[in-house]
C-alpha positions in Angstrom: 17.3 -16.6 -6.6 15.7 -20.0 -7.3 12.9 -19.3 -4.8 12.2 -15.9 -6.4 12.2 -17.5 -9.8 9.7 -20.2 -8.8 7.5 -17.6 -7.1 7.4 -15.6 -10.3 6.4 -18.7 -12.2 3.7 -19.9 -9.8 2.0 -16.6 -9.0 -1.1 -15.8 -11.0 -0.6 -12.4 -12.5 -2.2 -10.6 -15.5 0.2 -9.7 -18.3 0.0 -5.9 -17.7 0.8 -6.2 -14.0 3.7 -8.4 -14.7 5.0 -6.1 -17.4 4.6 -3.0 -15.2 6.8 -4.7 -12.5 4.2 -5.2 -9.7 5.1 -8.9 -9.3 8.8 -8.2 -9.3 8.2 -5.6 -6.6 6.1 -7.9 -4.4 8.8 -10.6 -4.5 11.5 -8.0 -3.9 9.6 -6.7 -0.9 9.6 -10.2 0.6 13.3 -10.3 0.2 13.8 -6.9 1.9 11.7 -7.9 4.8 13.7 -11.1 5.3 17.0 -9.0 5.3 15.6 -6.3 7.6 13.1 -8.3 9.7 14.3 -7.1 13.2 14.5 -3.4 12.1 11.0 -3.6 10.5 9.2 -5.4 13.3 8.4 -2.3 15.5 6.7 -0.7 12.5 4.8 -3.8 11.6 3.7 -4.2 15.2 2.6 -0.6 15.4 0.6 -0.9 12.1 -1.1 -4.1 13.3 -1.9 -2.5 16.7 -3.4 0.7 15.2 -5.5 -1.3 12.6 -6.8 -3.6 15.3 -7.7 -0.6 17.5 -9.5 1.0 14.6 -11.4 -2.3 14.0 -12.5 -2.5 17.6 -13.6 1.1 17.6 -15.7 0.7 14.4 -19.3 0.2 15.4 -20.3 -1.6 12.2 -18.8 -5.1 12.1 -20.2 -6.1 8.7 -17.2 -6.0 6.3 -13.7 -4.7 6.6 -11.7 -3.9 3.5 -7.9 -3.8 3.5 -6.4 -1.8 0.7 -2.8 -2.9 0.4 -2.9 -6.3 2.0 0.5 -7.2 0.6 2.4 -10.0 2.4 0.0 -9.7 5.4 3.0 -8.6 7.6 1.1 -5.6 8.9 -2.4 -7.2 8.9 -3.8 -8.7 12.2 -5.7 -11.2 10.1 -6.8 -13.7 12.8 -8.2 -10.9 15.0 -10.0 -9.2 12.1 -11.5 -12.4 11.0 -13.0 -12.9 14.5 -14.3 -9.3 14.7 -15.9 -8.9 11.3 -18.4 -10.9 9.3 -16.2 -10.7 6.2 -12.6 -9.5 5.6 -11.8 -8.4 2.1 -8.1 -8.2 1.2 -7.2 -6.1 -1.8 -4.0 -5.6 -3.7 -2.5 -5.9 -7.2 -0.6 -9.1 -6.4 -1.2 -12.1 -4.1 1.8 -14.4 -3.6 1.2 -18.1 -3.2 2.2 -18.1 0.5 -0.3 -15.3 1.2 -3.1 -17.3 -0.5 -2.3 -20.2 1.8 -2.7 -18.0 4.8 -6.0 -16.7 3.5 -7.4 -20.2 3.0 -7.3 -20.8 6.8 -10.3 -18.4 7.3 -13.7 -19.0 5.9 -14.7 -15.3 6.0 -11.5 -13.9 4.4 -11.3 -13.3 0.7 -8.7 -11.7 -1.7 -9.7 -9.4 -4.6 -7.2 -8.3 -7.2 -7.5 -4.5 -7.2 -5.5 -1.6 -8.5 -6.2 1.3 -6.1 -5.2 3.9 -8.7 -7.1 2.2 -11.5 -4.5 3.3 -14.0 -2.3 0.2 -14.4 -3.8 -1.4 -17.4 -4.2 1.8 -19.4 -0.7 2.8 -18.5 0.6 -0.5 -19.8 -1.2 -0.2 -23.1 -0.1 3.4 -23.6 3.4 2.2 -23.3 2.8 -0.7 -25.7 1.2 1.6 -28.2 3.7 4.4 -27.7 1.1 6.8 -26.6 2.7 9.4 -24.5 -0.3 10.0 -22.3 -0.6 9.5 -18.5 -4.0 8.0 -17.4 -5.8 9.9 -14.8 -6.3 8.2 -11.5 -9.9 7.1 -11.0 -10.4 4.9 -8.0 -13.2 2.4 -8.5 -15.9 3.1 -5.9 -17.9 0.0 -6.8 -15.4 -2.3 -5.1 -16.4 -1.0 -1.6 -19.5 -3.0 -0.5 -22.3 -0.9 1.0 -22.0 -3.1 4.1 -18.4 -2.2 4.7 -18.0 -0.7 8.1 -14.3 0.0 7.8 -11.8 0.6 5.0 -8.1 0.4 5.8 -5.4 1.9 3.5 -2.4 0.1 4.8 1.1 1.4 4.1 0.4 2.1 0.4 -0.2 5.8 0.0 3.5 6.5 -0.6 3.8 3.4 -2.8 1.1 4.1 -5.4 3.4 6.0 -7.7 6.6 3.9 -7.4 5.9 1.3 -10.1 3.9 3.6 -12.4 6.7 6.2 -12.4 9.4 3.7 -13.3 7.3 2.4 -16.2 6.3 5.8 -17.4 10.0 6.9 -17.4 11.1 3.9 -19.4 8.2 3.6 -21.9 6.7 7.1 -22.2 9.9 8.9 -23.0 8.3 11.9 -24.8 7.0 13.1 -21.4 9.2 15.4 -19.3 10.3 14.5 -15.8 8.2 17.3 -14.4 5.1 15.9 -16.2 5.6 12.5 -14.6 6.4 13.9 -11.2 3.2 16.0 -11.2 1.2 13.0 -12.2 2.6 11.0 -9.4 1.4 13.6 -7.0 -2.0 13.3 -8.4 -2.0 9.5 -7.8 -1.3 10.2 -4.2 -3.9 13.0 -3.8 -6.5 11.0 -5.6 -6.2 8.0 -3.2 -6.4 10.3 -0.2 -9.4 12.2 -1.5 -11.1 8.8 -2.3 -10.6 7.6 1.3 -12.1 10.8 2.7 -15.1 10.6 0.4 -16.2 7.1 1.7 -19.2 7.1 4.0 -17.8 4.3 6.2 -15.1 4.6 8.8 -11.6 4.8 7.4 -8.2 3.9 8.8 -5.1 5.3 7.1 -1.6 4.1 7.9 1.1 5.7 5.7 4.6 7.0 5.7 4.8 10.6 4.6 8.5 11.6 5.0 11.9 10.0 4.6 15.1 10.8 6.5 18.5 9.7 5.3 21.4 9.6 7.7 25.2 9.1 7.4 27.3 6.7 9.4 27.5 9.3 12.2 23.7 9.6 12.4 23.7 13.1 10.8 20.8 13.9 8.5 21.9 13.9 4.9 18.5 14.6 3.3 14.8 14.5 4.1 11.7 15.0 2.0 8.1 14.1 1.5 7.2 10.5 0.3 3.7 11.7 -0.7 4.6 14.6 -3.0 3.9 17.2 -0.3 0.3 16.1 0.3 -1.0 18.0 3.3 -2.3 15.6 5.9 -4.0 16.4 9.2 -2.2 15.7 12.5 -2.0 11.9 12.9 -3.6 10.1 15.8 -0.4 8.2 16.2 3.1 8.4 14.7 6.3 6.4 14.7 9.6 5.9 12.8 10.1 2.9 10.5 13.7 2.0 10.2 13.3 0.7 6.7 17.0 0.8 5.6 19.4 0.2 8.5 23.0 1.1 7.8 25.0 -1.8 6.6 22.0 -3.5 5.0 20.9 -1.8 1.8 23.9 0.7 2.1 27.2 0.6 3.9 27.2 4.4 4.2 23.6 5.5 4.8 20.5 4.6 6.7 16.9 5.4 5.8 14.0 6.1 8.1 10.4 6.7 7.2 8.1 8.9 9.4 4.8 7.0 9.6 1.4 8.5 10.6 -1.9 6.7 11.4 -5.3 8.2 11.2 -8.9 7.2 12.1 -11.7 9.0 10.2 -15.2 8.6 11.5 -17.6 7.7 8.7 -21.1 9.2 7.9 -22.9 5.8 7.8 -25.4 4.9 10.4 -24.8 1.6 12.1 -26.6 -1.1 10.1 -28.3 -4.0 11.9 -27.4 -7.4 10.5 
C-alpha cells in the first residue's frame, strides 16, 4: 500500500485525469500484473511479437506511434528504438518507473494523450452537474505526417472503462442505456479513427471475455468492445487475465485477443 501511495504522490497527473480515476487504474494495473505475471506473460509475449513483426513489415521507418504505451509490458521498446528514427509513446498516464525506462533511449518520447479526447470535458460536466456525455473526437493532429506506423496496443476494450465509472457516479440523470450506448461510440470512434489514417496501422485488442467456473465450464461470455464488428484477425490468442484463485476463488476470466495489420495509403517517404 505504501508503494502505491508514493507512486500516486510522485506521478505527474492533471487534476481531471486524477479525479476521473486514470492514475488509480494505472497503479492498480501494475498490481494486477505483479499478482498474475506468469499467467499474463504469454499474452504480453504475443503482443510484443506481433508489434515487432508489424514494425519490421512497415516500409516507412520514420516515426512509430504507440497508442496505449501503459507500463511498457507489451512494447518491444529496445527493438522499436533500433528500427525507427523516432518512437512516440502515448497514454493518459506515465508512471515514474516508465519514465525511467524511456530515458534510456534518445529517440523515444512520451506524450500525454487521451485517445478518446473526452476526459477533460467529461470531468467538467461532472463538476458542473451537466448531464451530457461528450462525443469522442480523436485528435488527428497528434499523428505526425512522418509516421510510418501507428499501433493501438491493448486499449480498444479499455477506452470506456474509466469514463463509464465516472459517468455513472457523477452524471446520474443519465440512464444506464444512455451511458452504455455512449461507451459503444467510444470504441467505434477509435476503430474508425485508426482505419482513417494514411499510414500503416497495427491493432492489438481483446474483443471477447469468457468466464469459467472451477470445473472449467463456461459461465458467461460477451463482447468487450460493445459488439463492434471487426475483420478476421491476422493472429489471435487467449489472455488468461484472471486465473482462478487469484482475483476470484470460484471463477476464472479469459480474454480473446485479436491482432491486425492494416496497410496504409502513404507512399514511402525518403528521409
